[in-house]
C-alpha positions in Angstrom: 46.0 15.3 14.4 43.9 14.1 11.5 40.2 14.4 11.6 38.2 11.4 10.4 36.5 11.9 7.0 32.9 13.1 7.0 30.1 11.2 5.6 30.2 10.6 1.8 27.5 12.0 -0.5 26.0 8.5 -0.7 25.8 8.3 3.1 24.1 11.7 3.2 21.7 10.6 0.5 20.9 7.4 2.3 20.1 9.4 5.5 17.9 12.0 3.6 16.1 9.3 1.6 15.3 7.3 4.7 13.8 10.4 6.4 11.8 11.2 3.3 10.6 7.6 3.0 9.5 7.5 6.6 7.5 10.8 6.1 5.9 9.5 3.0 5.0 6.2 4.6 3.5 7.9 7.6 1.3 10.0 5.2 0.4 6.8 3.3 -0.7 5.1 6.6 -2.8 8.2 7.4 -4.5 7.8 4.0 -5.1 4.1 4.7 -6.7 4.9 8.0 -8.9 7.6 6.3 -9.8 5.0 3.6 -10.7 2.5 6.3 -13.1 4.9 8.1 -14.8 5.8 4.8 -15.2 2.1 4.0 -16.6 1.4 7.5 -19.2 4.2 7.0 -20.1 2.9 3.5 -19.3 6.2 1.9 -17.9 4.9 -1.4 -18.3 8.3 -3.1 -15.5 9.6 -0.9 -13.0 6.9 -2.0 -11.8 8.2 -5.4 -9.8 11.2 -4.0 -8.2 9.0 -1.3 -7.3 6.3 -3.8 -5.7 9.0 -6.1 -3.6 10.3 -3.3 -2.6 6.8 -2.3 -1.6 6.1 -5.9 0.6 9.2 -6.1 2.2 8.5 -2.8 2.8 4.8 -3.7 4.7 6.1 -6.8 6.7 8.5 -4.6 7.6 5.7 -2.2 8.8 3.6 -5.2 11.0 6.5 -6.3 12.4 6.9 -2.8 13.1 3.2 -2.6 15.0 3.3 -5.9 16.9 6.4 -4.8 18.0 4.7 -1.5 19.0 1.5 -3.3 21.0 3.5 -5.8 22.8 5.3 -2.9 23.4 2.0 -1.2 25.1 0.6 -4.3 27.1 3.8 -4.6 28.2 3.2 -1.0 29.4 -0.2 -1.9 26.4 -2.1 -0.5 23.9 -4.4 -2.1 20.4 -3.0 -2.7 17.5 -4.0 -0.4 17.1 -4.7 3.2 20.4 -6.7 3.4 22.3 -3.8 2.0 20.7 -1.3 4.4 21.4 -3.6 7.4 25.0 -4.0 6.2 25.4 -0.3 5.8 24.2 0.3 9.3 26.7 -2.3 10.7 29.5 -0.4 8.9 28.2 2.9 10.3 27.7 2.2 14.0 27.6 5.8 15.0 24.6 6.5 12.8 22.1 5.5 15.6 19.5 8.0 14.5 19.6 6.5 10.9 19.2 3.1 12.4 16.2 4.2 14.4 14.7 5.7 11.3 15.3 2.5 9.4 13.6 0.4 12.1 10.7 2.8 12.3 10.3 2.5 8.5 10.3 -1.3 8.7 7.7 -1.3 11.5 5.5 1.2 9.7 5.7 -0.9 6.5 4.3 -3.9 8.4 1.5 -1.6 9.7 0.8 -0.3 6.2 0.6 -3.8 4.8 -1.9 -4.9 7.5 -4.0 -1.8 7.0 -4.0 -2.4 3.2 -5.1 -6.0 3.7 -7.9 -5.0 6.1 -9.1 -2.3 3.6 -9.1 -4.9 0.9 -11.3 -7.2 3.1 -13.7 -4.3 3.8 -13.9 -3.6 0.1 -14.7 -7.2 -0.6 -17.4 -7.2 2.1 -19.0 -4.1 0.6 -18.9 -5.6 -2.9 -20.5 -8.8 -1.6 -23.2 -6.8 0.1 -23.9 -4.8 -3.0 -24.1 -8.0 -5.1 -26.5 -9.5 -2.6 -28.7 -6.3 -2.7 -28.8 -6.4 -6.5 -29.7 -10.0 -6.4 -32.5 -9.3 -3.9 -33.8 -6.5 -6.1 -33.7 -8.6 -9.2 -35.6 -11.4 -7.5 -38.2 -9.0 -6.1 -38.8 -7.6 -9.6 -39.6 -11.0 -10.9 -36.6 -11.0 -13.3 -34.6 -14.2 -13.3 -31.1 -14.3 -11.8 -28.8 -15.3 -14.6 -25.1 -16.0 -15.0 -22.9 -15.3 -18.0 -20.4 -17.6 -19.5 -17.7 -16.1 -17.2 -19.7 -17.3 -14.1 -20.6 -13.8 -13.0 -24.1 -12.7 -12.3 -25.9 -10.7 -14.9 -29.0 -8.6 -14.6 -31.8 -9.7 -16.9 -31.5 -12.2 -19.7 -28.6 -13.3 -21.7 -27.4 -16.1 -19.5 -28.5 -19.2 -17.7 -31.1 -19.1 -15.0 -29.7 -20.6 -11.8 -30.4 -24.3 -11.8 -31.3 -24.6 -15.5 -28.2 -26.3 -16.8 
């Protein structure tokens, strides 16, 4: 009796890469949550190491994506989500890989939402800082001016608000 062939090297690479991607994305979400807490507390001085870790991890996620897409093309599939979905249809016994894939997709949605919220928190903090600077400038008796790019400037060198 013949035994069915085992998984190809491309199939094994797809499986391993998905597991690595999921782990990296989970770590990325942890960093996003940490960043969010720091932003909520207004501790901007704690952001640079988090941003650095996020940047490194984002690069790693990009590498893993490229690796998975390369493995998919080697397995005769197209790259991207369609290729992965097609690969899963052709490998119906790979239920754990399918579960990993769907966890990865769900977590990507979560990461995108977290990143958008963090961006809004940063924008709010920036607005707050700009308003505080404007209040200090006004209290010091120095005019509030705007440069040719439309951004506020401290001191002279621009137009005083309302003096066009």
